[in-house]
C-alpha positions in Angstrom: -19.9 26.8 16.0 -22.1 23.9 16.9 -22.1 22.6 13.3 -18.3 22.7 13.3 -18.1 20.9 16.6 -20.5 18.2 15.7 -18.8 17.6 12.3 -15.4 17.3 13.9 -16.7 15.1 16.7 -18.3 12.7 14.3 -15.1 12.4 12.3 -13.1 11.8 15.5 -15.6 9.2 16.8 -15.3 7.2 13.5 -11.5 7.4 13.7 -11.6 6.0 17.3 -13.9 3.2 16.2 -11.6 2.3 13.3 -8.5 2.2 15.6 -10.2 0.1 18.2 -11.2 -2.4 15.5 -7.5 -2.4 14.4 -6.4 -3.2 17.9 -8.7 -6.2 18.0 -7.3 -7.4 14.7 -3.8 -7.1 16.0 -4.7 -9.1 19.1 -6.1 -11.9 16.9 -2.9 -12.3 14.9 -1.0 -15.6 15.1 2.7 -16.0 15.7 5.3 -15.1 13.0 5.5 -17.3 9.9 8.1 -20.1 10.0 9.9 -20.0 6.7 11.4 -23.5 7.4 7.9 -24.9 6.8 7.4 -23.2 3.4 8.0 -25.1 0.2 8.7 -23.1 -1.8 9.4 -19.6 -0.3 7.9 -17.2 -2.8 9.8 -14.0 -3.3 7.8 -11.3 -5.2 9.9 -8.8 -7.1 8.1 -5.4 -7.7 10.1 -2.8 -9.6 8.1 0.3 -8.8 8.8 3.6 -10.6 11.7 5.5 -12.1 15.0 3.8 -11.4 13.2 1.2 -9.4 13.0 -1.5 -12.1 16.7 -1.0 -12.8 18.1 -1.4 -9.3 15.5 -4.0 -8.3 16.3 -6.1 -11.3 20.0 -6.0 -10.4 19.2 -7.1 -6.8 17.1 -9.9 -8.2 20.0 -11.0 -10.4 22.4 -11.2 -7.4 19.8 -13.0 -5.3 19.2 -15.6 -8.0 22.9 -16.1 -8.2 23.2 -16.6 -4.5 20.1 -18.9 -4.3 20.7 -20.8 -7.6 20.8 -24.2 -5.8 17.6 -23.4 -3.9 15.7 -22.2 -7.0 16.9 -25.4 -8.8 15.6 -27.6 -6.1 12.3 -25.8 -6.0 12.8 -24.4 -2.5 12.7 -20.8 -3.6 10.6 -19.2 -6.3 10.8 -15.7 -7.8 7.7 -13.9 -9.1 7.6 -10.7 -11.0 4.9 -8.2 -10.0 4.1 -5.3 -12.2 1.5 -2.6 -11.7 2.9 -0.4 -9.0 3.9 2.3 -11.5 2.6 5.8 -10.8 0.8 5.7 -14.2 -1.2 2.5 -13.2 -1.9 3.7 -9.7 -3.1 7.1 -10.9 -5.3 5.5 -13.6 -7.0 3.3 -11.0 -6.8 6.1 -8.4 -5.5 3.6 -5.8 -2.3 3.5 -3.8 -2.2 -0.2 -4.7 -4.5 -1.6 -7.4 -6.6 -4.5 -6.3 -5.0 -7.0 -8.7 -1.5 -6.0 -7.6 -2.5 -6.4 -3.9 -3.7 -9.9 -4.6 -0.4 -10.7 -6.3 1.6 -9.3 -3.3 -0.5 -11.3 -0.9 0.3 -14.5 -2.8 4.0 -14.1 -1.9 5.8 -14.6 1.4 8.4 -11.8 1.0 8.6 -8.9 -1.4 11.6 -7.1 -2.9 10.2 -3.7 -3.8 11.7 -0.8 -5.8 10.9 2.8 -4.9 7.6 4.3 -5.9 6.5 7.8 -6.6 4.2 9.5 -4.1 2.2 12.5 -5.7 2.6 15.9 -4.0 1.1 19.3 -4.6 1.9 20.5 -8.1 2.4 17.0 -9.6 0.3 16.0 -12.6 -1.0 13.0 -10.6 -4.1 12.7 -8.4 -3.5 12.9 -4.6 -3.4 9.1 -4.0 -1.9 7.7 -0.8 1.7 6.6 -0.7 2.1 3.0 -2.0 4.6 2.3 0.8 2.2 3.5 3.5 -0.7 1.5 1.9 1.4 -1.6 1.7 2.5 -1.4 5.3 -1.2 -1.1 6.4 -2.5 -3.8 4.1 0.2 -6.4 5.0 0.5 -5.1 8.6 4.3 -4.6 8.2 4.6 -3.0 11.6 8.4 -3.0 11.9 10.7 -1.0 9.7 14.2 -2.2 10.4 17.1 -0.1 9.0 20.8 -1.0 9.7 23.6 1.5 9.3 27.2 0.5 9.5 30.5 2.4 9.1 33.3 0.2 10.5 35.9 3.0 10.3 33.8 5.3 12.4 32.8 2.6 15.0 29.1 2.9 13.8 27.0 -0.2 14.0 23.4 0.9 14.4 20.1 -0.9 13.8 16.9 1.1 13.9 13.5 -0.4 14.7 10.9 2.1 13.6 7.2 1.4 14.4 5.7 1.4 11.0 1.9 1.5 11.3 1.1 4.0 14.1 2.3 7.3 15.4 1.8 10.4 13.3 1.5 8.5 10.0 -1.2 6.0 11.1 -4.1 8.3 10.2 -2.1 11.0 8.3 -4.9 11.3 5.7 -7.7 11.4 8.4 -7.1 14.8 10.0 -10.0 17.2 10.4 -10.3 20.7 8.9 -12.6 22.1 11.5 -13.0 25.3 9.5 -10.7 27.7 7.5 -8.8 28.6 10.7 -8.3 25.3 12.4 -6.9 21.9 11.2 -6.2 19.0 13.5 -4.2 15.8 12.9 -3.9 12.8 15.2 -1.2 10.6 16.7 -1.9 6.9 17.5 -0.2 4.7 20.0 -1.5 1.3 21.1 -0.3 -1.2 23.7 -0.3 -4.1 21.2 1.5 -2.0 18.5 4.2 -0.7 20.9 4.9 -4.0 22.6 5.4 -5.9 19.4 8.0 -3.5 18.0 9.8 -3.4 21.3 9.9 -7.1 21.5 11.4 -7.4 18.0 14.1 -4.8 18.9 15.1 -6.5 22.1 15.0 -10.0 20.5 17.3 -8.7 17.7 19.7 -7.2 20.3 19.7 -10.5 22.3 20.3 -12.7 19.3 23.0 -10.5 17.8 24.8 -9.8 21.1 24.0 -6.1 21.0 24.4 -4.7 24.5 22.2 -1.6 24.4 18.7 -0.6 23.3 17.9 3.1 23.1 14.2 4.2 23.3 13.6 7.5 21.4 10.6 9.7 22.0 9.6 13.3 22.9 7.8 12.1 26.0 8.5 15.2 28.0 6.3 17.2 25.6 4.1 14.7 23.8 3.1 13.2 27.1 0.2 10.8 26.3 1.2 8.9 23.1 5.0 9.2 23.4 4.8 8.7 27.2 2.9 5.4 26.6 5.5 4.3 24.0 8.3 5.0 26.4 6.7 3.3 29.4 5.8 0.1 27.4 9.2 -0.2 25.8 10.8 0.2 29.3 8.6 -2.6 30.6 9.7 -4.9 27.7 13.3 -4.0 28.4 13.0 -5.3 32.0 12.7 -8.8 30.5 16.2 -8.5 29.1 18.3 -7.4 32.2 21.6 -8.2 30.4 20.8 -5.5 27.9 21.3 -1.9 28.9 18.2 0.2 28.2 18.4 4.0 28.0 16.0 6.6 26.5 16.6 9.8 24.5 14.5 12.6 23.3 14.5 12.8 19.5 16.0 16.3 19.4 19.1 15.6 21.5 19.6 12.2 19.9 19.8 13.9 16.5 22.6 15.9 17.9 24.4 13.0 19.6 24.5 11.0 16.3 27.1 13.5 15.0 29.1 13.5 18.3 32.1 11.4 17.3 32.7 10.1 20.8 29.1 9.4 21.9 27.7 7.9 18.7 30.0 4.9 19.1 27.9 3.8 22.2 24.7 3.3 20.3 23.6 -0.1 19.1 19.9 -0.7 18.7 17.1 2.0 18.6 13.4 1.6 19.0 11.2 4.6 18.1 7.8 5.8 16.8 7.1 6.2 13.1 7.8 9.9 12.4 11.0 10.1 14.4 12.2 6.9 12.8 11.6 8.2 9.3 13.6 11.3 10.0 16.5 9.9 12.0 17.2 7.0 9.8 17.7 9.3 6.8 20.2 11.3 8.9 21.9 8.0 9.9 22.2 6.8 6.3 24.3 9.9 5.5 27.1 8.5 7.6 27.1 5.4 5.4 27.2 7.3 2.2 23.7 8.6 1.8 20.2 7.1 1.4 21.4 5.5 -1.8 23.5 3.1 0.2 20.9 2.0 2.7 18.3 -0.7 2.6 15.4 -1.5 4.9 13.1 -4.3 6.0 9.4 -4.0 6.7 8.4 -6.9 8.8 5.1 -8.3 9.9 4.0 -11.6 11.2 2.8 -13.0 7.9 4.5 -10.8 5.3 7.8 -9.0 4.9 8.9 -6.4 2.3 12.5 -5.2 1.6 13.3 -2.0 -0.1 15.7 0.9 -0.6 15.0 4.0 1.5 15.4 6.5 -1.3 13.0 7.7 -3.9 12.4 6.8 -7.5 14.7 9.5 -9.1 12.4 10.3 -12.1 15.0 12.9 -13.3 17.6 10.2 -13.8 15.1 8.4 -16.1 14.1 11.6 -18.0 17.8 12.4 -18.6 18.5 8.9 -19.8 20.8 7.9 -16.9 18.7 5.1 -15.3 21.3 2.5 -16.2 23.8 4.4 -14.0 21.7 4.1 -10.9 23.4 2.8 -7.7 22.0 -0.6 -6.8 23.7 -0.6 -3.3 20.5 0.3 -1.5 18.6 -2.6 -3.0 21.5 -5.0 -2.5 21.6 -4.0 1.2 17.9 -4.7 1.3 18.6 -8.1 -0.3 21.0 -8.9 2.6 18.1 -8.3 5.0 15.8 -10.5 2.9 18.2 -13.4 2.8 18.7 -13.2 6.6 15.0 -13.0 7.3 14.1 -16.1 5.3 16.8 -18.2 6.9 19.7 -18.0 4.4 22.2 -16.4 6.8 25.3 -17.8 5.0 24.3 -16.2 1.8 23.3 -13.0 3.6 26.7 -12.8 5.2 28.5 -13.4 1.9 26.6 -10.6 0.2 27.1 -8.2 3.1 30.8 -8.9 3.2 31.1 -8.4 -0.6 29.3 -5.1 -0.4 31.6 -3.9 2.4 34.6 -4.8 0.2 33.1 -3.2 -3.0 31.8 -0.1 -1.3 34.3 0.7 1.4 37.5 -1.3 1.1 38.6 -2.2 -2.4 36.3 0.3 -4.2 37.5 -0.8 -7.7 34.3 0.5 -9.3 32.4 3.6 -8.4 28.8 4.4 -9.2 28.3 8.1 -9.8 24.8 8.2 -11.3 26.3 9.3 -14.6 28.5 7.9 -17.4 31.6 9.0 -15.3 31.0 5.9 -13.2 30.0 2.3 -13.5 26.6 1.1 -14.6 24.2 -0.6 -12.2 24.9 -3.9 -14.0 28.7 -3.4 -13.9 28.5 -3.0 -10.1 26.3 -6.1 -9.8 28.9 -8.0 -11.7 31.6 -6.7 -9.4 29.7 -7.8 -6.3 29.1 -11.3 -7.7 32.8 -11.6 -8.7 33.7 -10.6 -5.2 31.4 -13.2 -3.7 33.1 -16.0 -5.7 36.4 -15.0 -3.9 35.0 -15.3 -0.4 
């Protein structure tokens, strides 16, 4: 018994030391990067695995079309970054190989395709998720996911804390013995306050009148309780915005309540809850294949689809029929983030027309529908008419 206790205690002590050091690094960070001062803004394009290179390449083609003048004047530069394939990551036994990480850090923003995360039974070593590793390495603490269905009155934006919660030390749990395993949840003052401020600043700038804080603070009293209290304190700085709070289980139910779901606008929530609820929310919009997301830090930002790499589509020879809408939605967020709001608005409007209104082409994932490139052409043709 004493050996088991001492071993588990030593692991926990090291974990606490590591997290305290991370808190100090967060406190030392400077303000957000000002993209207006950059010349050029460097956009890294990282295809990832499976269908990733196909849909990411299409999103890049549309971005280059929208930013042609800026690229021509040297204000924007695109860089291709290879090396995040599962084969390369497995060969080097790293979530992100060192040379790839250096390339990523040389960019200001990254457009990233989906990557494969090994699981039990896969032929790959048990390496960490590339997404989780990238969020940690680049301190991308905010995962922002918008979901919009105008016909249903749905206009939601989720601000998921990206570097703490149940995922922060997900690979650092302790197997005390064959009967007992313990994992940990991390909540810090600095980490919570910065995600809450982003959520309220977004609501303020975009004239959203409600921010909903989502936790399970009635049961997970220490970490979720801290998250709730700190977000409420930030909310007091924005008295013109209504702040309410919800437990994750009842919120999950209310999102399918046709009357109540129209009231929601902006959500701020810890990592695990945000991961789950945003996938549910994306289903209202047409599934995870239609949703993009932004991963935002003070120095770097990464934009991606929220779905996986679909290796079966590749093995069946259907990659060219992959739906690019998720990456194109991510491209909207990228354009807005770096200050090209006019281009972002055009792309978002074109996607609404192509996906929901006109719907002249349909992407089915098979030869019964349009190819990824066909749909990209359709979007750019629509943009020219706006």
